[in-house]
C-alpha positions in Angstrom: 96.5 121.3 129.6 95.8 120.4 132.8 92.3 120.3 133.9 90.8 119.1 137.1 91.6 119.9 140.1 91.0 118.6 144.3 94.1 117.9 146.2 94.8 119.9 149.3 98.2 122.3 149.0 98.3 122.0 153.5 99.2 119.4 155.4 96.5 119.1 157.7 93.7 116.7 158.7 91.1 116.4 157.4 89.1 117.6 160.1 91.5 120.9 161.0 91.6 121.5 157.0 87.2 121.8 157.0 87.5 123.4 160.2 89.8 126.8 158.9 88.2 126.9 155.3 84.7 126.8 156.5 85.3 129.7 158.9 86.9 131.6 156.3 83.6 130.9 153.9 81.5 131.9 156.7 83.8 135.1 156.9 83.3 135.9 153.4 79.5 135.1 152.9 78.1 135.5 156.4 76.6 133.7 159.5 73.9 132.3 157.8 75.2 130.6 155.1 72.8 130.4 152.5 70.2 132.3 154.4 72.3 135.9 152.5 71.8 135.1 149.2 69.0 135.8 147.2 67.5 135.2 144.1 69.3 136.6 141.5 73.1 135.6 144.0 75.3 135.8 143.3 76.0 132.1 143.0 79.2 130.8 144.8 80.7 128.5 142.2 83.6 126.6 144.7 87.6 125.9 142.6 89.9 124.1 145.0 93.0 126.9 143.0 93.3 130.4 142.1 92.5 131.2 138.3 95.7 133.6 138.4 95.8 133.6 134.9 93.2 136.0 133.4 94.7 136.3 129.5 92.4 133.9 127.6 94.8 133.5 125.1 97.6 132.0 127.4 95.1 130.4 130.4 95.9 126.8 130.5 94.5 125.8 134.1 90.8 125.0 134.1 90.2 127.3 136.9 90.9 130.1 134.6 89.2 129.0 131.8 86.0 128.4 133.5 86.3 131.9 134.7 87.1 133.4 131.6 84.7 131.4 129.5 81.6 133.7 131.5 83.8 136.6 130.5 84.6 136.3 127.0 83.0 135.5 124.0 84.6 133.1 121.1 83.5 134.0 117.1 81.3 130.5 117.1 80.3 128.2 120.5 79.5 124.8 120.7 76.5 123.3 121.3 75.5 120.0 124.3 77.1 117.5 121.7 80.3 119.8 121.1 79.5 121.0 117.6 80.6 124.1 116.7 77.1 126.2 116.0 76.8 130.1 116.1 78.7 132.2 118.2 80.0 136.0 118.1 79.4 135.5 114.4 77.4 132.7 111.8 79.1 129.6 111.0 81.2 130.7 107.9 80.3 130.2 104.0 83.1 128.4 103.0 84.8 128.6 99.3 84.8 125.6 97.0 88.4 125.1 97.6 88.2 125.4 101.4 91.0 128.1 101.3 88.1 131.0 102.5 86.1 131.4 105.3 83.8 134.5 105.1 82.4 135.2 109.1 79.1 137.7 109.8 79.0 138.6 112.3 75.8 139.3 114.7 75.1 143.5 114.9 75.2 145.3 118.5 77.2 143.4 120.0 79.4 145.6 122.7 82.0 145.1 125.0 81.1 145.5 129.2 82.8 148.8 129.1 80.4 149.7 126.5 82.4 149.7 123.5 81.2 148.4 120.2 82.7 144.7 119.1 83.3 144.8 115.4 85.4 142.8 113.1 88.5 145.2 113.8 88.2 143.7 117.5 88.2 139.7 115.5 90.9 140.7 113.1 93.4 142.5 115.9 92.3 138.5 118.3 93.2 136.6 115.7 96.7 138.1 114.4 97.2 138.3 117.9 96.6 134.7 118.6 98.9 133.9 115.7 102.4 136.1 117.0 104.6 134.0 118.1 105.7 136.5 121.0 101.8 136.4 122.7 102.6 132.5 123.4 99.2 131.7 122.6 97.9 128.3 123.3 95.9 128.5 119.9 98.7 129.3 117.8 99.1 126.4 116.1 95.9 125.4 115.8 95.2 128.5 114.0 98.3 127.9 111.6 97.0 127.2 107.8 95.5 131.2 108.8 97.0 133.3 105.9 95.9 136.2 106.6 92.9 138.0 108.6 90.9 140.9 106.7 88.0 143.1 108.1 86.6 144.3 104.5 83.5 146.2 106.7 82.3 146.1 110.5 80.6 143.1 110.4 82.6 140.9 107.7 85.5 138.9 108.4 87.3 136.6 105.8 89.8 134.1 106.5 92.7 133.3 103.9 94.0 129.8 104.4 97.2 128.2 103.0 95.4 124.7 102.8 92.5 123.6 103.9 91.9 122.8 107.5 88.5 120.8 108.1 89.7 121.6 112.4 89.4 125.5 112.2 85.9 125.8 113.2 86.1 123.6 116.2 88.9 125.7 117.1 87.3 128.9 117.2 85.1 127.5 119.7 87.9 127.8 122.7 88.2 129.8 125.2 91.7 130.3 124.4 90.2 132.2 121.2 87.9 134.1 122.2 88.3 137.6 120.9 89.5 140.7 123.0 89.1 145.0 122.4 91.3 145.9 120.1 91.6 149.5 122.1 93.3 147.9 125.4 96.9 146.6 126.4 96.6 143.1 127.1 99.0 143.8 130.3 95.8 145.7 131.9 93.7 143.1 130.5 95.5 140.6 132.2 94.3 142.5 135.2 91.5 143.8 135.1 89.6 141.4 132.1 87.1 143.3 129.2 84.6 140.6 127.1 81.6 139.8 125.9 80.5 137.4 127.4 77.7 137.0 129.7 79.2 138.2 132.8 81.6 141.0 133.7 85.0 140.9 135.4 84.4 142.8 138.7 87.1 141.9 140.9 89.5 139.2 142.8 90.8 139.0 145.6 94.4 136.4 145.3 93.7 132.8 146.9 90.3 133.6 148.0 87.5 134.9 145.1 87.1 136.6 141.7 83.3 137.8 141.7 81.6 138.8 138.3 78.4 140.7 137.6 76.1 140.2 135.2 76.4 141.4 131.6 72.9 142.5 131.0 73.9 143.8 127.1 74.5 140.3 126.2 74.5 139.1 122.9 72.2 135.8 124.0 69.5 137.9 126.2 70.3 138.6 130.1 72.2 136.1 132.1 70.0 134.3 135.1 72.4 135.8 137.6 72.6 139.1 139.0 76.4 138.1 140.5 78.8 135.1 140.1 82.0 134.4 142.5 84.6 131.8 142.2 85.4 131.4 145.6 88.6 129.5 146.7 88.5 126.3 148.5 92.3 124.5 148.2 90.7 121.4 150.3 88.1 119.0 148.9 86.8 117.8 152.0 86.8 121.5 153.3 84.7 121.9 149.3 82.3 119.6 149.9 81.3 120.5 153.6 80.7 124.3 152.1 78.4 122.7 149.4 76.3 120.1 152.1 75.9 123.5 154.3 74.8 126.2 151.5 78.1 128.0 151.4 78.8 127.2 147.9 76.3 126.3 145.1 78.5 124.5 142.5 81.3 122.6 142.5 82.8 119.8 139.5 85.1 117.0 141.9 87.0 114.1 139.4 86.6 112.6 142.3 83.4 110.0 143.2 84.0 109.4 146.7 84.2 113.3 147.4 81.5 114.1 145.6 79.5 111.6 147.3 80.5 112.8 150.2 79.0 116.0 149.1 75.6 114.7 148.5 72.8 115.6 150.4 68.6 116.7 150.7 70.6 119.9 149.5 73.1 118.8 147.5 72.5 117.1 144.0 75.4 115.3 142.1 75.0 114.2 138.5 77.9 112.9 136.6 79.4 112.7 133.1 82.0 111.6 130.6 85.1 113.4 130.5 87.0 114.2 127.1 90.1 115.1 129.5 92.8 112.4 129.4 95.7 111.8 132.0 98.9 110.8 131.3 102.6 110.2 132.5 104.1 112.9 130.2 107.5 111.3 128.7 110.2 114.3 126.9 112.3 112.6 124.2 114.2 115.7 123.8 115.7 114.8 127.4 118.6 112.7 127.7 116.3 110.7 130.2 114.3 109.1 127.6 116.0 109.9 124.3 116.0 105.9 123.3 113.0 105.0 122.3 113.4 101.5 124.4 113.7 103.6 127.7 109.8 104.7 126.5 109.0 101.8 125.7 110.4 100.3 129.3 108.4 102.6 131.2 105.5 101.9 129.2 105.3 97.8 128.9 105.9 98.2 133.3 102.5 100.3 134.2 99.1 98.8 134.9 96.7 101.2 133.5 93.7 99.6 135.2 95.7 99.3 138.4 95.9 103.2 138.0 92.6 104.2 138.1 91.6 101.1 140.7 94.4 102.9 142.4 94.1 106.4 141.9 90.3 107.0 140.9 88.8 104.3 142.9 87.9 102.8 139.4 85.7 105.6 138.2 87.7 105.6 134.7 88.2 104.0 131.6 91.9 103.4 129.5 92.7 105.3 126.5 94.8 106.2 124.5 95.6 109.7 123.0 91.9 110.7 121.2 89.5 111.0 123.8 86.7 111.9 121.1 83.7 109.9 120.6 83.9 110.5 117.1 87.9 109.4 116.7 88.5 107.6 120.2 91.9 105.8 120.2 91.2 102.1 120.6 93.5 101.3 123.8 94.3 97.9 123.1 96.7 99.7 120.0 99.8 99.9 121.9 102.7 97.8 122.7 102.4 96.4 125.5 98.8 97.2 126.0 98.3 95.0 129.3 101.6 95.4 131.4 104.2 93.2 130.5 107.4 93.3 133.1 109.0 91.0 130.9 109.5 93.0 127.7 109.4 96.2 130.1 113.5 94.6 131.2 113.7 93.3 127.7 113.7 97.1 127.0 116.1 98.2 129.6 118.8 95.5 128.4 118.2 96.8 125.0 118.4 100.8 126.1 121.8 99.8 127.8 120.1 100.1 131.0 119.6 96.4 132.1 119.9 97.4 135.8 117.3 99.9 135.7 117.4 103.9 135.7 116.2 106.9 137.5 113.8 109.7 136.7 112.0 112.7 138.2 108.6 113.2 137.1 106.2 117.0 138.4 103.6 116.3 139.8 101.3 119.4 140.2 99.4 119.7 143.7 96.4 121.8 142.9 95.5 121.3 140.2 93.6 117.9 140.1 92.8 115.7 142.8 94.3 112.1 141.6 97.4 113.7 140.4 99.7 112.2 143.6 98.0 109.3 143.9 98.8 108.3 140.1 102.3 108.9 140.9 102.6 106.8 143.9 100.9 104.3 142.3 102.7 104.4 139.2 106.3 105.1 140.8 105.6 101.7 143.1 104.9 99.8 139.6 108.1 101.1 138.3 110.0 100.4 140.6 109.2 96.6 140.4 111.8 96.9 137.7 114.4 98.7 138.7 113.1 102.4 137.1 113.6 105.1 140.2 110.7 107.6 139.6 111.6 110.5 142.3 108.2 112.7 142.7 108.2 116.6 142.6 105.4 118.0 144.0 105.1 121.7 143.0 102.3 124.0 143.4 99.5 125.2 140.3 101.5 128.2 139.6 105.7 126.7 140.0 104.3 123.6 137.7 102.8 125.1 134.9 105.4 128.3 134.8 108.1 124.4 134.3 105.7 122.3 132.2 105.6 125.5 129.4 108.8 126.0 129.5 110.0 122.3 129.5 112.1 121.9 131.5 111.4 118.5 132.9 112.3 114.8 132.2 108.3 113.4 132.7 105.1 114.8 134.2 101.6 113.5 135.2 99.1 115.7 133.8 95.5 115.7 133.2 94.8 117.7 129.9 92.3 119.0 128.0 90.3 117.4 124.5 87.7 119.3 122.5 85.9 117.4 119.6 88.5 117.5 117.3 92.0 116.2 117.5 93.9 118.7 115.3 93.6 121.5 117.5 94.5 119.3 120.7 97.3 117.6 119.8 99.3 119.8 116.3 100.6 122.0 119.6 102.2 119.6 120.5 103.3 116.6 118.6 104.4 118.7 114.9 107.4 120.0 114.1 105.9 124.2 114.8 103.8 123.3 117.2 103.3 125.9 119.6 103.6 123.5 122.5 106.3 120.7 121.1 109.1 121.7 123.4 106.3 120.6 126.4 105.5 117.1 124.5 109.0 116.9 122.9 108.6 114.7 120.4 108.1 114.7 116.8 109.0 113.4 113.4 108.8 114.1 109.5 105.4 111.3 109.3 103.5 113.4 112.2 103.9 116.1 110.1 102.7 115.0 107.2 99.5 113.0 109.0 98.4 116.0 111.2 98.6 118.3 107.5 96.3 115.3 106.2 94.1 115.0 108.9 92.7 119.4 108.4 92.8 118.9 104.4 90.1 116.6 104.3 86.7 117.5 105.5 85.1 113.8 105.1 85.1 112.1 108.6 85.3 108.4 107.6 88.9 109.8 105.9 89.5 111.4 109.1 89.1 108.7 111.5 91.8 106.4 109.2 94.7 109.3 109.7 93.9 110.0 113.0 94.2 105.9 113.4 97.5 106.3 112.3 98.6 109.1 114.6 97.7 107.6 117.3 99.8 104.5 116.7 102.5 106.2 116.0 102.0 108.0 119.1 101.6 104.7 121.4 104.3 102.8 118.7 107.3 105.1 120.1 105.5 106.2 123.9 105.6 110.1 123.0 103.9 110.5 126.3 101.9 107.7 128.1 98.1 107.6 128.6 96.5 106.4 131.0 92.7 107.0 131.1 89.4 109.3 131.5 87.3 109.7 134.3 84.3 111.3 134.8 83.0 114.8 136.6 80.5 114.9 139.3 78.9 118.3 138.9 77.5 119.0 142.4 74.6 121.8 142.7 72.4 123.2 145.3 69.0 122.2 144.9 67.8 126.1 144.2 70.5 126.1 141.5 68.0 126.2 137.9 68.9 126.1 134.6 72.1 124.3 134.3 72.5 121.7 131.8 75.2 119.2 132.4 76.8 118.2 129.7 79.8 115.5 128.9 83.4 117.3 129.6 81.3 118.9 132.5 81.5 122.6 130.1 80.3 125.4 131.9 78.4 126.4 128.5 75.1 126.6 129.9 76.4 128.6 133.5 74.9 131.8 132.2 71.4 130.6 132.2 71.2 129.5 135.3 68.7 130.9 138.2 69.1 130.4 142.0 65.4 130.2 143.1 
C-alpha cells in the first residue's frame, strides 16, 4: 500500500525543526555522535514515521515493513533482480497440472526465542493469512490455495484450486512471513518473535525501535551487533543527522533532500522504484459512481506537471503495472495528455457541466511528495471547475480511513512487486481483501485476473495483464501518476549494503560498520 515517507508533521521552520530533531538525536546517541558507535553497531537507520504496525501479515506502511523485514523470514526470498529464490524453503516442486506445490524446509532453523521453526509453523501461518478474520494484506494473493498440509516437520504441501503462476512471488513478501504457532497474535503485536537476522528488543513510541543480532540466523552471522530504526519526522533534520554522523542510513524519495544529505562522509546511490503514485478514486462512492465523472478528473490532470512540481522532475509517467516484465504503456488510456476540452465534455456528459466538489485524503508522514502532489492536482482540476478539498491526516489516521474505504479519493504511494497479480488482485477483484479500498470491480476483471495466474508462459501473461491495465485505465479506476526514484544515503562507514531496484533492504543483514 503506502510507501516512502519524507514529510514533517509539524509546522516548524526548517531551521527550527532541524535544531529540535538534532537535539533529540544528540540526547539519544551521546554528544560525540558517530564516534560513540563501535564497528558492531548500532547502525542507525533513519525513518520519518513510527513503525506502529508490528504484525507483519497486516502491515501496510513502509516503515513497519522495513523493520519487520529484519525480524521475520518468508518461505521464499528474492534475488537482486527480484526473482524468487530459496528462503526458509527451497524453491518448490510443482506437479504437472500446476495444482500441487511441495516445499522442503531448511533444517535447524529457529525463532529468536530458541524454539524450532518447522512445517507446523508454516501451515499455521498460511492458514491464518487465508483467514478473513485476520484481514491479512496477502489473503487475496494466496486465494488459489485450497489446503495446506504438513506431512512431516520438513515438508509443506500446498494444494491449489487452480494453477497460480504468481504464487511463488507472493510467498517472498513480508506480508507472508512465518510466525511461531505457539504464540498469540496479541502477544506478537506487542513483541515480535521471528527467525530473521535481527531480534526485536524494544520500541519507544515516536522515537526508535531497537533490534539485536540473531546469532543463529540460518543464512549466517548478521554483520551488526544491533540495529536501530530512529524516527526523525522532518526530512531536513534527517539529512542533517546523516551529515553529523548520528544517523548512518536513510532512504529519500526527494532528490533535493538527498543532495542536501550528501557530504564527504555520506554517499548517495539512486535506484528506480516499482512503487507508484496515484490519485485513487472510489467508484463505489456517490461522487465517483459515474464513469464520466472519473474520466473528467483523468483528462484534467497533466501527469508530467505533477512530476515537475512535486518530484522536481525525478520520476516517469506510468500506468498501473510498473514491473519491468509487465510494464503498462502509460499512453494506453483516455487522455494520455491533459485535455481540457475532453474533461469539460465528460463533465457535461456526467450531468455536471459546471463541475463538482470532492475531498481527497492526503497523508502526512508517509511520503514526502504527498502535499505537493495534492496542491498541484487541486490547481489543475480547478481549471475545469472541479473543486478538490484536501484533508490532511497523520499517518495512523490516514491508514485507518484508507483501509476502511471511508473516502471519495486519496493520494497514495503504493507498493508493487515483480508480478502484477499479488499487487493488484487484492484491489480489483470481487473477492479481493482490499476491494473496499479500490471501490471498483467487474466480471471482466475477475476473468482476466484468473487467466493471468492460470498460465506461466510469460508472453501470454503479458497480453493478459495489458488487457487488465487497459480496463483499469479506460474506466479511470484510479489516476495513475508516476513512479519516482529512491535515493539511498549511507555513511562511508557502512559496508556491504547492495542497492537494488525499489530500495529493498534485503541485504541489510550483510551490512557492517567499519
